[in-house]
C-alpha positions as CSV (number, residue, x, y, z in Angstrom):
1,M,15.6,24.2,43.0
2,V,13.5,24.8,39.8
3,H,14.4,27.2,37.2
4,C,12.5,28.8,34.2
5,P,13.3,27.2,31.0
6,E,13.3,30.6,29.2
7,C,15.0,33.1,31.5
8,D,16.7,30.7,33.9
9,S,15.5,32.7,37.0
10,D,14.9,30.8,40.3
11,L,11.3,29.7,41.0
12,D,11.4,28.9,44.6
13,Q,8.7,31.1,46.2
14,Q,5.0,31.2,45.3
15,Q,5.4,34.9,44.1
16,D,7.9,33.7,41.6
17,V,5.0,32.3,39.4
18,E,1.8,33.6,38.1
19,F,-1.5,31.7,38.0
20,V,-3.5,32.9,34.9
21,E,-7.1,31.7,34.7
22,M,-8.3,31.3,31.1
23,D,-11.8,31.7,29.9
24,A,-13.4,28.4,29.1
25,E,-16.5,29.8,27.4
26,T,-16.9,28.8,23.6
27,G,-20.1,30.1,21.8
28,F,-23.4,29.7,23.7
29,F,-22.1,27.2,26.3
30,A,-19.5,27.7,29.1
31,A,-17.4,24.8,30.1
32,S,-17.9,23.3,33.5
33,K,-14.2,23.5,34.3
34,R,-11.7,26.4,35.0
35,F,-8.4,26.2,32.9
36,Y,-5.3,27.9,34.2
37,V,-1.7,28.5,33.1
38,V,1.2,28.7,35.3
39,A,3.6,31.3,34.1
40,C,7.1,32.7,35.2
41,G,6.8,35.8,37.2
42,E,10.0,37.3,35.5
43,C,9.5,36.8,31.8
44,G,6.0,35.5,31.5
45,A,6.9,32.2,29.8
46,A,4.1,29.4,30.3
47,I,5.6,26.6,32.5
48,G,2.5,24.5,33.0
49,G,-1.1,24.4,33.4
50,G,-4.2,22.3,34.4
51,V,-7.8,22.2,35.3
52,A,-9.1,23.8,38.5
53,G,-12.5,22.2,38.9
54,A,-16.2,23.2,38.6
55,K,-17.0,26.6,37.7
56,A,-19.4,28.3,40.1
């Protein structure tokens, strides 16, 4: 079982976490990848993140 490092709530179901997509645009150019952060659904603490692939 996984627990949130901030609030110690259980993270055992998909709805226990939130996937937040971050805007990759900087200035005139948009990045070709989509960045995301995985956050605790209870307190909102960032747990992880990554790159989701090419932006359509």
